[in-house]
C-alpha positions in Angstrom: 9.8 87.4 -42.9 11.5 90.7 -44.0 9.1 92.6 -41.8 10.3 91.0 -38.5 12.9 93.7 -37.7 10.4 96.5 -38.0 7.6 94.6 -36.3 9.9 93.4 -33.5 11.2 97.0 -32.9 7.5 98.2 -32.8 6.6 95.6 -30.2 9.7 96.4 -28.1 8.8 100.1 -28.4 5.4 99.4 -26.9 6.9 97.4 -24.1 7.7 99.3 -20.9 11.3 99.2 -19.6 12.9 98.0 -22.8 16.2 99.9 -23.5 16.3 102.0 -26.6 19.4 100.1 -27.7 17.5 96.8 -27.8 14.8 98.4 -30.0 17.4 99.9 -32.3 19.3 96.6 -32.5 16.0 94.7 -33.3 15.4 97.1 -36.1 18.9 97.1 -37.6 20.1 93.5 -37.2 19.4 92.5 -40.9 21.0 95.7 -42.3 24.3 94.8 -43.8 27.6 96.7 -43.5 27.1 98.0 -47.0 23.6 99.1 -46.0 22.0 96.4 -48.1 19.6 94.0 -46.4 16.4 95.0 -44.7 14.7 97.2 -43.7 15.8 99.6 -46.4 17.6 102.6 -45.0 19.0 105.7 -46.7 22.7 105.7 -47.9 23.8 108.0 -45.0 22.5 105.6 -42.3 25.0 104.9 -39.5 24.3 101.4 -38.1 25.0 101.1 -34.4 28.0 99.0 -33.3 25.8 96.8 -31.2 23.6 96.1 -34.3 26.6 95.2 -36.3 27.8 92.7 -33.7 24.3 91.2 -33.5 24.2 90.9 -37.3 27.4 88.7 -37.1 26.1 86.5 -34.3 22.7 86.2 -36.0 24.4 85.0 -39.3 26.6 82.6 -37.4 23.6 81.2 -35.5 21.6 80.8 -38.7 24.4 78.8 -40.4 25.5 76.8 -37.3 22.1 75.6 -36.1 19.6 73.2 -37.6 16.9 74.9 -39.5 13.9 73.5 -41.4 15.5 74.6 -44.6 19.1 73.6 -43.9 21.4 71.4 -41.9 23.8 72.9 -39.4 27.3 73.6 -40.8 30.5 72.9 -39.0 32.4 75.8 -37.3 35.0 75.8 -40.1 32.3 76.3 -42.8 30.7 79.0 -40.7 34.0 80.8 -40.3 34.6 80.7 -44.1 31.1 82.2 -44.7 31.8 85.0 -42.3 35.2 85.7 -43.9 33.6 85.9 -47.3 31.0 88.3 -46.1 33.5 90.5 -44.2 34.0 94.0 -45.6 30.8 93.9 -47.7 28.0 92.5 -45.7 29.5 92.5 -42.2 32.0 94.8 -40.5 35.5 93.4 -41.3 37.1 94.0 -37.9 34.2 92.8 -35.9 34.0 89.7 -38.0 37.8 89.1 -37.4 37.3 89.6 -33.7 34.3 87.3 -33.6 36.3 84.5 -35.4 39.3 85.1 -33.2 37.1 84.6 -30.1 35.6 81.4 -31.5 39.0 80.0 -32.3 40.4 80.8 -28.9 37.5 79.8 -26.6 38.8 78.5 -23.3 36.3 75.6 -23.2 37.8 73.9 -26.2 39.9 70.8 -25.7 
């Protein structure tokens, strides 16, 4: 499981026409804001902004949707999880912006 960012990036690298940013994002999307996570990177690594946004949406999706190992969580619980992770595991301002957008969606009643 922890090899999928590296393996995914390799597959994309071998696919003609795939943008470099897509390859980088596939590689970095499980690296956390504090550089924990996987794959392991050196402590001077600078994670791309697109990867940081993808990390947040990936976490939200993992918590919000039904998985074989867990039930989907309500949006309020997902928001609480992201708020707890902000500043350590995910970019704090990006997390705040993501939650703001969720709370202010135009399609909500």
